[in-house]
N, C-alpha and C positions, 0 to 999 in steps of 0.2 A: 603092570599096564595103568597109566594113569587115568582116573575118572573124572576127579575133581581139581579144579585148580582154584588157591586161595591166594588173594593179593592182600597186602597191608594197603592202608590209605595213604596218609601223610609220609612225603619222603619216596613213595614209590609211584603211586598214581598222581597224587597232587601236592605241587611244590608249597612250603610254607617256612615262615622265617619269624619265631617269637619277638626277635629284636624289634620287629616293626611295631607291635603292640607296647613293647616297654619303652620305645622312643616317645610315643604319644602319652604313655602313662607318665613318664618323667616331668612333663609339663603340667600335669594335674595333681601331682602330690610331692611329699618332701623329699622323695629319694631319687637317685640317679638310676641310669640305664643298668650299671652293672649292681648295683644295691636291690634293685627289684625282684630279680630272681633270687638271689641270696636270701632274702627275707621271706620269699614264698617257701624256700626250701625248709625254712626252720618251722613249718608247719605241714600237716599231711593234708591240707584242704584240697590241692588240686587232684591228689590220689583218691581222696574220698570223693569228690565229684565225678571222676572218671569211671569210679567203680560202683555209681549210683547211690550212694551212701547218704547224699544230701540233695535235695531238690534244688532248681536253678535260683530261685528267689534267696534262698538261703546262702547258696555259695556265693552270690554276688554281695550280699549283705556282709558275710563274714570277709570275703577277699577285699572289698572296698576299704573295710575296717583295718584290716593288717596294713595296707598300703596307704591309709589315710587320703583315697582317692576322693576328690571333690567331682563326682558325676552322678547322675541319676542312674535308675536300673536301665531304662532303655540305652542311655548313652554308653552305659558299660557294655551290653550286649554287643552293640557295634563296635567298640574298642577291642573286646576280647576276641572277636572273629576277622580282624583286620589283618591276621597272620598269613592269609592264605594268598598266593600269587596267581596271577593269570595263566593260562596254559596248563598243559599236562605234561607228564614225566614220560609217560609210553603213549603212543598213539591209539586213539578210540577204536581205529579198524583193527589192531590187533586183539582188542578185547572181544569185538564184534564178531570177528573169525572165529576165535576160541569157542565162544558161545554156542556155536554151531554144533561142536562135538563134544564139549564138556560140560559138567555142572560148574558154576562159576559162585565163589564166595568170597565176599569182603570180611576181613578179620581185623579189627582195629581198636587200639586204646583210644577212646575219644569220649567228647560228652556231648550233651543235649545241644547245646549252644553250638559248638563247631560243626557236629553233624547235621543240624538243620540248614546251617548256611551251605554246606559242602552240596547237599541233596538238591538244594534249590539252584545252584551255579554250576555244577559240573555234570553235564548230561551223560557222562560216559558210566555213571553208576546205573543206569538203566539196563545195562549188559549183566548185572549180578542178579542170580537168582534169590540170594539172601544174604543179609547183613549180620555179621557176629560182632556186636559192639560191646566193649566193656562196661559201658555204664548201664546197659541192658541185662547183661549177663551177672553183673556182681562181681566181676574178677578181670585183672588187666594182665596182659603179657609180662613177665614170663610165667604167670601162674599156671599150674596144669589144668585148671578148671576151665580156662577160655579155649584151650585147645580142645579138651573134651568136647565143649560145647559146639565148636567147630566140627569136630568129627561126626557128632550126631547130627549136625544138619547136612554134612557131606553124603552121609548115607553108605558109605563105603570104607573099606579098611585104611588105616593110617598110611600104609605103604602105595596106597592108590591115589594119594592126594598130593599134590605139589604146592608148595607154599613159598612165597617171595616176601622178605621185609628187608629195610634198609638197615637195621639195628642188629647186629651179631647176637646179642643175648636174647634177642626174641627168635631168632633163627635156630639159635640152639636150644631154646625151650621147645619148639616145634619139633625138632629132631628128638629130644627126649621122649616126645609122645609118638615116635615111630613115623613121623611125617617126612617126606622127602622135600627138604627145605635149603634154600640158597639166600644168599645175601645179596640184595638188588644194589646195583652199581649204576647201570645205564639200561636203556632199552634196547641196545644192541648186545650188550652182555646177557640180559634177560631172554633175548630172543635165541641166543646160543646153548643157554641151559635148557630152554624148552625144547629145542631140537636134541640135544643130547639124550633126553628122555622119552625120543618117540613122539613127542607131542606136536599135533599138525594143525596147521590154519589155514 
């Protein structure tokens, strides 16, 4: 029997598109939209930030240096967080109803800048009992450590947890931890997967 329901954030609850940030960065640095992510991939900067290894001011300083961005720290904060789109991918009413019968956790690879913006702008987060965030845990999906942290917060056995994520490697990481996990594709598909497991709302 499922006791805890665990949701990913970006691509499951909240829509986002990194190209929005890259398009704006292109106007402020010597690199094109395609070059920006390629240049970032030559460093481990984003991963280090998302696993809490560097503080926000240092991240901004290093990233603006890598991309030669001509922006202030405040301008970068706004630029970095423009990736989020209005609306949600699942109805808030579903989360509110699930909350009546189950413990609700959020499990996300994210960073301080992004999560602070999401927390301010997406009221549906109020339906979660706890947030398990990579930059606070010090590990990112699909590392076993972050699933272990989620299970500790869940307070029940792995098989009593249901998890959904839009990225298959992260779903597979959860399954290796013994969690009942499915890949998110749409709200309708998610509701069917919940019903198949006897989850009611």
